KOLMI-601445 format. One record per residue (C-alpha): residue number from 1; x, y, z. Coordinates in steps of 0.02 Angstrom, whole numbers, plus 50000, padded with zeros to 5 digits. Each point is the difference from the previous one (the first is absolute). Layout:
% residues N
{NUM; {X; Y; Z}}
...
% end
This chain:
% residues 560
{1; {61093; 61667; 60313}}
{2; {50115; 50148; 49977}}
{3; {50070; 50012; 49824}}
{4; {50178; 50035; 50055}}
{5; {50067; 49971; 49824}}
{6; {49920; 50159; 49933}}
{7; {50134; 50109; 50079}}
{8; {50130; 49908; 49894}}
{9; {49909; 50030; 49835}}
{10; {50101; 50090; 49865}}
{11; {49948; 50176; 49951}}
{12; {49857; 49999; 49877}}
{13; {49929; 49829; 50046}}
{14; {49822; 50010; 50069}}
{15; {49937; 49901; 50149}}
{16; {49846; 49940; 49904}}
{17; {49946; 49966; 49822}}
{18; {49823; 49998; 49930}}
{19; {49961; 49825; 49929}}
{20; {49839; 50071; 49927}}
{21; {50097; 50113; 49880}}
{22; {49972; 49866; 49868}}
{23; {49843; 49893; 50018}}
{24; {50092; 49855; 49918}}
{25; {50158; 49950; 49907}}
{26; {49903; 50022; 49839}}
{27; {49976; 50184; 50041}}
{28; {50186; 50018; 50041}}
{29; {50049; 49915; 49837}}
{30; {49881; 50093; 49887}}
{31; {50051; 50168; 50072}}
{32; {50182; 49958; 49962}}
{33; {49960; 49938; 49824}}
{34; {49917; 50166; 49959}}
{35; {50134; 50106; 50085}}
{36; {50148; 49909; 49920}}
{37; {49925; 49956; 49832}}
{38; {50158; 50025; 49895}}
{39; {50129; 49946; 50127}}
{40; {50088; 49833; 49995}}
{41; {49931; 49880; 50130}}
{42; {50111; 49847; 49976}}
{43; {50153; 49941; 49909}}
{44; {50042; 49815; 49983}}
{45; {50129; 49922; 49885}}
{46; {50022; 50173; 49920}}
{47; {49815; 50016; 49953}}
{48; {49900; 50144; 50074}}
{49; {49817; 50008; 50050}}
{50; {49925; 50170; 50038}}
{51; {49855; 50044; 50115}}
{52; {49882; 50029; 49856}}
{53; {50036; 49824; 49936}}
{54; {49983; 49928; 50176}}
{55; {49829; 50083; 50012}}
{56; {49948; 49935; 49828}}
{57; {50061; 49821; 50019}}
{58; {49937; 49977; 50179}}
{59; {49828; 50064; 49947}}
{60; {50000; 49877; 49854}}
{61; {50047; 49857; 50115}}
{62; {49866; 50053; 50125}}
{63; {49870; 49997; 49861}}
{64; {50057; 49827; 49944}}
{65; {49991; 49932; 50177}}
{66; {49828; 50074; 50029}}
{67; {49947; 49915; 49839}}
{68; {50035; 49831; 50080}}
{69; {49851; 50027; 50114}}
{70; {50098; 49997; 50162}}
{71; {49907; 50071; 50150}}
{72; {50064; 50155; 50086}}
{73; {50136; 49954; 50124}}
{74; {50053; 49843; 49907}}
{75; {50180; 49949; 50028}}
{76; {50120; 50009; 49853}}
{77; {50175; 49928; 50023}}
{78; {50157; 50075; 49925}}
{79; {50149; 49883; 49977}}
{80; {50139; 50098; 49916}}
{81; {50171; 50076; 50035}}
{82; {50037; 50187; 49979}}
{83; {49948; 50024; 49819}}
{84; {49893; 50132; 49913}}
{85; {49838; 49899; 50006}}
{86; {50009; 49997; 50192}}
{87; {49947; 50180; 50039}}
{88; {49872; 49991; 49859}}
{89; {49928; 49843; 50078}}
{90; {49989; 50072; 50176}}
{91; {49922; 50164; 49943}}
{92; {49879; 49909; 49883}}
{93; {49941; 49878; 50134}}
{94; {49969; 50140; 50126}}
{95; {49912; 50111; 49872}}
{96; {49886; 49854; 49954}}
{97; {49944; 49989; 50182}}
{98; {50094; 49840; 50042}}
{99; {50129; 49943; 50128}}
{100; {50183; 49968; 49957}}
{101; {50080; 49839; 50063}}
{102; {50188; 50016; 49980}}
{103; {50085; 49832; 49967}}
{104; {50184; 49960; 50007}}
{105; {50039; 49938; 49823}}
{106; {50129; 49877; 50069}}
{107; {49872; 49908; 50106}}
{108; {49997; 49812; 49991}}
{109; {49837; 49919; 49944}}
{110; {49958; 49963; 50183}}
{111; {50023; 50182; 50052}}
{112; {49905; 50066; 49849}}
{113; {49856; 49879; 50029}}
{114; {49983; 50058; 50180}}
{115; {49997; 50184; 49958}}
{116; {49879; 49987; 49854}}
{117; {49884; 49885; 50094}}
{118; {50008; 50100; 50161}}
{119; {49967; 50166; 49914}}
{120; {49863; 49931; 49887}}
{121; {50080; 50087; 49851}}
{122; {49891; 49989; 49844}}
{123; {50127; 50070; 49878}}
{124; {50188; 50008; 49985}}
{125; {50126; 50096; 49897}}
{126; {50158; 49895; 49985}}
{127; {50165; 50019; 49907}}
{128; {50021; 49854; 49879}}
{129; {50164; 49953; 50086}}
{130; {49896; 49939; 50148}}
{131; {49847; 49935; 49908}}
{132; {50056; 49819; 50017}}
{133; {49985; 50015; 50189}}
{134; {49824; 50071; 49983}}
{135; {49953; 49858; 49882}}
{136; {50038; 49873; 50137}}
{137; {49876; 50073; 50124}}
{138; {49870; 50092; 49897}}
{139; {49868; 49864; 50013}}
{140; {50010; 50007; 50190}}
{141; {49957; 50186; 50008}}
{142; {49854; 50113; 49961}}
{143; {50096; 50089; 49861}}
{144; {49892; 50015; 49844}}
{145; {50097; 50131; 49901}}
{146; {50185; 49995; 49959}}
{147; {50099; 50140; 49918}}
{148; {50175; 49955; 49942}}
{149; {50131; 50137; 49984}}
{150; {50171; 49988; 49918}}
{151; {50165; 50090; 50029}}
{152; {49974; 50086; 49833}}
{153; {49831; 50075; 50044}}
{154; {49987; 50191; 49987}}
{155; {50172; 50014; 49917}}
{156; {49938; 50026; 49823}}
{157; {49986; 49874; 49859}}
{158; {50183; 49980; 49952}}
{159; {50083; 50015; 50171}}
{160; {49861; 49898; 50077}}
{161; {50029; 49859; 49875}}
{162; {50187; 50002; 50037}}
{163; {49970; 49991; 50189}}
{164; {49877; 49857; 49980}}
{165; {50119; 49904; 49887}}
{166; {50145; 50024; 50122}}
{167; {49895; 49942; 50148}}
{168; {49927; 49850; 49912}}
{169; {50135; 49939; 49882}}
{170; {50166; 50069; 50060}}
{171; {49989; 50001; 50190}}
{172; {49868; 49861; 50008}}
{173; {49907; 50094; 50137}}
{174; {49826; 49942; 49949}}
{175; {49960; 49818; 50042}}
{176; {49866; 49919; 49891}}
{177; {49823; 50026; 50063}}
{178; {49821; 49974; 49948}}
{179; {49863; 50117; 50063}}
{180; {49849; 49977; 49885}}
{181; {49893; 50156; 49992}}
{182; {50138; 50116; 50062}}
{183; {50007; 50173; 49920}}
{184; {50158; 50096; 49957}}
{185; {50023; 50156; 50106}}
{186; {50028; 50115; 49851}}
{187; {49844; 49932; 49913}}
{188; {49897; 50038; 50156}}
{189; {50066; 50179; 49998}}
{190; {49955; 50020; 49816}}
{191; {49827; 49922; 50020}}
{192; {49966; 50104; 50155}}
{193; {50022; 50162; 49903}}
{194; {49832; 49974; 49914}}
{195; {49908; 49928; 50151}}
{196; {49889; 50100; 50119}}
{197; {50085; 50055; 50161}}
{198; {49902; 50034; 50159}}
{199; {50096; 50118; 50113}}
{200; {49993; 49925; 50173}}
{201; {50016; 50112; 50152}}
{202; {50067; 49885; 50137}}
{203; {49956; 50029; 50181}}
{204; {50144; 50038; 50118}}
{205; {49967; 49835; 50089}}
{206; {49993; 49895; 49842}}
{207; {50141; 49874; 49986}}
{208; {50136; 50060; 49883}}
{209; {50129; 49861; 50028}}
{210; {50012; 49830; 50080}}
{211; {50184; 50007; 50044}}
{212; {50062; 49831; 50052}}
{213; {50133; 49984; 50133}}
{214; {50160; 49915; 49948}}
{215; {49955; 49834; 50078}}
{216; {50173; 49978; 50078}}
{217; {49919; 49994; 50173}}
{218; {49862; 49878; 49959}}
{219; {49844; 49998; 49890}}
{220; {49994; 50148; 49881}}
{221; {49859; 50119; 50052}}
{222; {49916; 50135; 49896}}
{223; {50007; 50170; 50083}}
{224; {49843; 50099; 49954}}
{225; {50061; 50171; 49944}}
{226; {49862; 50124; 49963}}
{227; {50007; 50153; 49889}}
{228; {50007; 50105; 50158}}
{229; {50147; 49899; 50068}}
{230; {50106; 50028; 49846}}
{231; {49949; 50180; 49969}}
{232; {50046; 50037; 50180}}
{233; {50171; 49918; 49986}}
{234; {50036; 50090; 49837}}
{235; {49959; 50167; 50082}}
{236; {50099; 49955; 50156}}
{237; {50155; 49958; 49898}}
{238; {49976; 50155; 49895}}
{239; {49989; 50112; 50154}}
{240; {50160; 49922; 50069}}
{241; {50104; 50002; 49840}}
{242; {49940; 50158; 49913}}
{243; {50118; 50120; 50093}}
{244; {50149; 49897; 49941}}
{245; {49939; 49956; 49825}}
{246; {49923; 50164; 49942}}
{247; {50156; 50107; 50015}}
{248; {49997; 50086; 49832}}
{249; {49817; 50041; 49982}}
{250; {49846; 49899; 49956}}
{251; {50027; 50007; 49812}}
{252; {50152; 49886; 50000}}
{253; {49952; 49821; 49964}}
{254; {50063; 49874; 50126}}
{255; {50080; 49838; 49942}}
{256; {49977; 49844; 50106}}
{257; {50099; 49838; 49988}}
{258; {49888; 49847; 50016}}
{259; {50119; 49854; 50022}}
{260; {49888; 49918; 50131}}
{261; {49861; 49889; 49930}}
{262; {49834; 50090; 49981}}
{263; {49906; 49852; 50071}}
{264; {50086; 50037; 50166}}
{265; {49910; 50129; 50108}}
{266; {50155; 50110; 50021}}
{267; {50015; 50029; 49812}}
{268; {49811; 50003; 49976}}
{269; {49981; 50153; 50111}}
{270; {50176; 50074; 49992}}
{271; {50021; 49989; 49812}}
{272; {49834; 49972; 49911}}
{273; {49876; 50098; 50106}}
{274; {50122; 50134; 50057}}
{275; {50070; 50016; 49824}}
{276; {49826; 50031; 49928}}
{277; {49957; 50123; 50140}}
{278; {50161; 50098; 49969}}
{279; {49984; 49992; 49812}}
{280; {50172; 49921; 50002}}
{281; {50086; 49900; 49865}}
{282; {50032; 49826; 50070}}
{283; {50143; 49893; 49935}}
{284; {49933; 49822; 49997}}
{285; {50135; 49869; 50028}}
{286; {49938; 49825; 49951}}
{287; {50152; 49907; 50071}}
{288; {50091; 50088; 50143}}
{289; {50107; 49845; 50029}}
{290; {50094; 50049; 49842}}
{291; {50109; 50128; 50089}}
{292; {50106; 50048; 49846}}
{293; {49838; 50024; 49901}}
{294; {49922; 50104; 50138}}
{295; {50154; 50112; 50010}}
{296; {49994; 50023; 49811}}
{297; {49818; 50056; 50013}}
{298; {50039; 50120; 50143}}
{299; {50137; 50077; 49894}}
{300; {49870; 50059; 49874}}
{301; {49897; 50106; 50120}}
{302; {50015; 50131; 50136}}
{303; {49897; 49929; 50143}}
{304; {49933; 50079; 50159}}
{305; {49922; 49860; 50102}}
{306; {50072; 49826; 50029}}
{307; {49907; 49877; 50113}}
{308; {50088; 49834; 50031}}
{309; {50043; 49867; 50127}}
{310; {50167; 49977; 50088}}
{311; {50053; 49856; 49886}}
{312; {49973; 50102; 49841}}
{313; {50093; 50152; 50068}}
{314; {50142; 49882; 50048}}
{315; {50004; 49912; 49831}}
{316; {50009; 50166; 49907}}
{317; {50139; 50064; 50112}}
{318; {50102; 49844; 49968}}
{319; {50001; 50027; 49812}}
{320; {50143; 50114; 49944}}
{321; {49897; 50088; 49866}}
{322; {49870; 50063; 50125}}
{323; {50112; 50134; 50076}}
{324; {50023; 50079; 49828}}
{325; {49815; 50044; 49982}}
{326; {49933; 50178; 50014}}
{327; {49916; 50021; 50170}}
{328; {49981; 50189; 49993}}
{329; {49810; 49991; 49990}}
{330; {49974; 49864; 50132}}
{331; {49902; 50076; 50145}}
{332; {49921; 49855; 50093}}
{333; {50065; 49822; 50020}}
{334; {49871; 49897; 50093}}
{335; {50044; 49839; 50089}}
{336; {49866; 49877; 50053}}
{337; {49942; 49819; 49994}}
{338; {50139; 49944; 50117}}
{339; {50121; 50079; 50122}}
{340; {50130; 50117; 49925}}
{341; {50176; 49958; 50053}}
{342; {50106; 50144; 50061}}
{343; {50149; 49952; 49891}}
{344; {49892; 49998; 49842}}
{345; {49909; 50161; 50045}}
{346; {50160; 50096; 50035}}
{347; {50082; 49938; 49841}}
{348; {49848; 50048; 49896}}
{349; {50005; 50175; 50075}}
{350; {50186; 50014; 49962}}
{351; {49983; 49943; 49819}}
{352; {49838; 50091; 49952}}
{353; {50001; 50148; 50119}}
{354; {49821; 49955; 50048}}
{355; {49962; 49915; 50167}}
{356; {49885; 49850; 50008}}
{357; {49839; 50042; 50093}}
{358; {49949; 49839; 50083}}
{359; {49813; 49973; 50013}}
{360; {49885; 49867; 50066}}
{361; {49836; 49923; 49951}}
{362; {49906; 49844; 49953}}
{363; {49874; 49941; 49872}}
{364; {49871; 50027; 50136}}
{365; {50044; 50186; 50012}}
{366; {49997; 50043; 49813}}
{367; {50152; 49991; 50041}}
{368; {50090; 50148; 50080}}
{369; {49977; 50035; 50186}}
{370; {50160; 50093; 50043}}
{371; {50146; 50086; 49915}}
{372; {50159; 50086; 50052}}
{373; {49999; 50189; 49973}}
{374; {50069; 50059; 49834}}
{375; {50117; 50122; 50088}}
{376; {50100; 49862; 50087}}
{377; {50181; 50003; 49947}}
{378; {50057; 49834; 50074}}
{379; {49939; 49823; 50027}}
{380; {49881; 50000; 50148}}
{381; {49978; 49814; 50029}}
{382; {49813; 50032; 50023}}
{383; {49846; 49981; 49891}}
{384; {49963; 50183; 50029}}
{385; {49841; 50088; 50056}}
{386; {49816; 49959; 49974}}
{387; {49934; 50080; 49840}}
{388; {49868; 50139; 50007}}
{389; {49832; 49934; 50064}}
{390; {50090; 49845; 50065}}
{391; {50020; 49942; 50179}}
{392; {50126; 49871; 50055}}
{393; {49990; 49922; 50173}}
{394; {50115; 49872; 50079}}
{395; {49883; 49866; 50068}}
{396; {50015; 49867; 50133}}
{397; {49932; 49824; 49978}}
{398; {49827; 50059; 50052}}
{399; {49999; 50137; 49868}}
{400; {50025; 50142; 50125}}
{401; {50122; 50144; 49963}}
{402; {50170; 49993; 50085}}
{403; {50099; 50153; 50058}}
{404; {50138; 50085; 49900}}
{405; {50157; 49893; 49997}}
{406; {49911; 49835; 50031}}
{407; {50013; 49856; 49875}}
{408; {49839; 49928; 49930}}
{409; {49898; 49964; 49845}}
{410; {49982; 50142; 49876}}
{411; {49818; 50050; 49979}}
{412; {49941; 50112; 49859}}
{413; {49841; 50103; 49986}}
{414; {49953; 50113; 49855}}
{415; {49899; 50017; 49840}}
{416; {50122; 49889; 49905}}
{417; {49968; 49847; 50110}}
{418; {49909; 49861; 49907}}
{419; {49819; 49955; 50028}}
{420; {50052; 49822; 50042}}
{421; {50051; 49836; 49918}}
{422; {49894; 49935; 49857}}
{423; {49879; 49866; 50062}}
{424; {50102; 49977; 50159}}
{425; {49907; 50087; 50143}}
{426; {50090; 49897; 50132}}
{427; {50171; 50049; 49933}}
{428; {49942; 50181; 49993}}
{429; {49946; 49994; 50181}}
{430; {50172; 49935; 50051}}
{431; {50090; 50152; 49929}}
{432; {49879; 50142; 50043}}
{433; {49981; 50073; 50175}}
{434; {49833; 50063; 50064}}
{435; {50055; 50179; 49978}}
{436; {50053; 49977; 49819}}
{437; {50186; 49963; 50006}}
{438; {50072; 49875; 49877}}
{439; {50121; 49884; 50090}}
{440; {50147; 49987; 49883}}
{441; {50091; 49851; 50077}}
{442; {50157; 50107; 50008}}
{443; {50088; 50043; 50163}}
{444; {50049; 50182; 50020}}
{445; {50043; 50142; 50117}}
{446; {49949; 50183; 49989}}
{447; {50117; 50132; 50070}}
{448; {49955; 50166; 50080}}
{449; {50003; 50088; 49830}}
{450; {49878; 49878; 49919}}
{451; {50129; 49903; 49898}}
{452; {49965; 49813; 49991}}
{453; {50137; 49869; 49997}}
{454; {49955; 49825; 49943}}
{455; {50080; 49865; 50104}}
{456; {49934; 49856; 49894}}
{457; {49852; 49892; 49958}}
{458; {49928; 49900; 50142}}
{459; {50027; 49836; 49910}}
{460; {50180; 50042; 49949}}
{461; {50058; 50033; 50178}}
{462; {50127; 49871; 50059}}
{463; {49991; 49944; 50181}}
{464; {50172; 49949; 50064}}
{465; {49999; 49939; 50180}}
{466; {49858; 50119; 50041}}
{467; {50082; 50149; 49914}}
{468; {49921; 50082; 49849}}
{469; {50109; 50013; 49844}}
{470; {49935; 50102; 49854}}
{471; {50063; 49954; 49825}}
{472; {49996; 50180; 49936}}
{473; {50132; 50050; 50127}}
{474; {50116; 49855; 49956}}
{475; {49978; 50026; 49813}}
{476; {50027; 50188; 50008}}
{477; {50167; 49980; 50091}}
{478; {50065; 49856; 49895}}
{479; {49953; 50090; 49838}}
{480; {50120; 50139; 50050}}
{481; {50148; 49879; 49987}}
{482; {50095; 50047; 49840}}
{483; {50010; 49819; 49945}}
{484; {49813; 49967; 50012}}
{485; {49888; 50026; 49848}}
{486; {49836; 49942; 50080}}
{487; {49947; 49908; 50155}}
{488; {49851; 49935; 50096}}
{489; {49977; 49911; 50165}}
{490; {49870; 49883; 50073}}
{491; {49971; 49899; 50157}}
{492; {50032; 49813; 49995}}
{493; {49961; 49869; 50133}}
{494; {50133; 49977; 50134}}
{495; {49993; 49867; 50135}}
{496; {50087; 50110; 50127}}
{497; {49934; 50175; 49969}}
{498; {49832; 49961; 49920}}
{499; {50051; 50096; 49845}}
{500; {50166; 50053; 49927}}
{501; {50044; 50135; 49874}}
{502; {50046; 49941; 49826}}
{503; {50074; 50126; 49879}}
{504; {50000; 49985; 49810}}
{505; {50130; 50103; 49909}}
{506; {50030; 50041; 49816}}
{507; {50183; 50054; 49994}}
{508; {50064; 50131; 49880}}
{509; {50145; 49888; 49948}}
{510; {50092; 49842; 50050}}
{511; {50116; 50090; 50120}}
{512; {49868; 50005; 50138}}
{513; {49998; 49850; 50117}}
{514; {49874; 49933; 50124}}
{515; {50131; 50023; 50136}}
{516; {50018; 50185; 49959}}
{517; {49812; 50027; 50009}}
{518; {49992; 49905; 50165}}
{519; {50139; 50109; 50072}}
{520; {49909; 50156; 49941}}
{521; {49838; 49943; 50081}}
{522; {50091; 49960; 50163}}
{523; {50061; 50179; 50001}}
{524; {49831; 50075; 49962}}
{525; {49875; 49898; 50101}}
{526; {49975; 49942; 50177}}
{527; {50009; 49812; 50023}}
{528; {49818; 49951; 49973}}
{529; {49987; 50106; 49841}}
{530; {50154; 49927; 49918}}
{531; {49959; 49879; 49858}}
{532; {50034; 49820; 50046}}
{533; {49996; 49946; 49818}}
{534; {50060; 50092; 49845}}
{535; {49966; 49937; 49824}}
{536; {50066; 50080; 49841}}
{537; {49882; 50005; 49851}}
{538; {50016; 50060; 49820}}
{539; {49834; 50090; 50019}}
{540; {49851; 50015; 50117}}
{541; {49818; 49955; 49961}}
{542; {49898; 50155; 49961}}
{543; {49822; 50046; 49957}}
{544; {49967; 50084; 49833}}
{545; {50009; 50167; 50090}}
{546; {50176; 49957; 50057}}
{547; {49957; 49964; 50182}}
{548; {50108; 49866; 50079}}
{549; {49892; 49850; 50045}}
{550; {50056; 49950; 50174}}
{551; {49869; 49864; 50006}}
{552; {50083; 49905; 49858}}
{553; {50166; 50011; 50090}}
{554; {49919; 49949; 50163}}
{555; {49913; 49850; 49922}}
{556; {50160; 49935; 49922}}
{557; {50105; 49856; 50070}}
{558; {50042; 50015; 50184}}
{559; {50183; 50024; 50045}}
{560; {50098; 49842; 50033}}
% end
């Protein structure tokens, strides 16, 4: 198919990248460690970790893991928030020749049991705050080795002790647990210093990560992401962003804000892997829900790159202290994970002077498949253009490409597309076409310039009397109402129309009424799109990435 999007590429962005530039993520990391030896790599809770220390500690951890006798390719789970041990753990696991299994630390025992059992993880690195959950399921998994980290790890003896005391005794964040045989993370690092380390040279097709899908659409599945997949996506993102980020020469160190959880694929690639590739200093934010705390951290640094989701952008904008920050260094604000709302995007641009570049991707695509050009000056309402070495086709139900302007399923082909789902060949076959396109499950349209607009997910589409209603459209318009803080809409059963639109609204204050929202919707939407039911809420259910969970709203009580 003709790559019509290439004519819309910004100046300086190549049509293709070379995924073979680095044979593996280990090569990419070790090159950066050597090149940026004295530079700061991370800062968390005002403690810094430089690239030389990241190299040293990850090598020590790799040696300790190899000393457990695990076979090459063994799965090692990581169950922590954004703290200093996280990048050390990921780098150490990969350097040891193993596969990382990212685990949401807020998982319930049922969810954790499924992921550990499904992946066949033989070791896990867990923050003590979540060790009680692990204790409940450990006997039902193949995990033989447990490393327990604390919030005080890697902060030095005195500060570390203070952080541990605060977490355990003051804030009561560590439920009692018993994990006989578990080893403290810092002890493993110390012991690993004197242990032999075998440098493993992974193959490009070796599995680097089992990245589990969120599970909000059914059984959580492990996307097999190879070293080649993730190297390719790092280079694709670099090719796209470099013209905007590298304005003042290559010697200036970039600063990245990592407020998204590193166990999520967006932060994994956009913050951890990209940060290492750039030699950036990454600000690790353990609790992004603490908006005042996040703003206080941002006030201490001049930052260049800020990836986030619509809900986080919105929450920051709604805090009065945010507008007083220094945004003079901010060059790229990246929106992903969910649809950006025009009202939020435009307000962010007004406050920071930096437009939000909306992108698109999935766990199955490492994750980024498309991005808006960095030279856009206004909200586009699209998910942008396919990245270098990426093809996007709009597919019909048979998996055949549709013409420009037609609505169909977004298909993605490129070196960042996963090998398949772990131990689920039938599920893999359902999402891959014969000619190598991954069927995303999202409905989209490509225009004559190659820009793709997402209409919605197949399953989220609401069918009202035979007419299609797409929640993203309803939500985007309602969010522009000055009295609306957040909103979401779903389809609910209706005896007359099959389905009806139900809208959930979080008002900014008590002055907003249901009647006012209904009047606004009547003005904005044709009859079948207008919400039949409107419910005010104090908040909306969200994933740990901040994505609104429509399924929870949909599965709630039916309207009277």
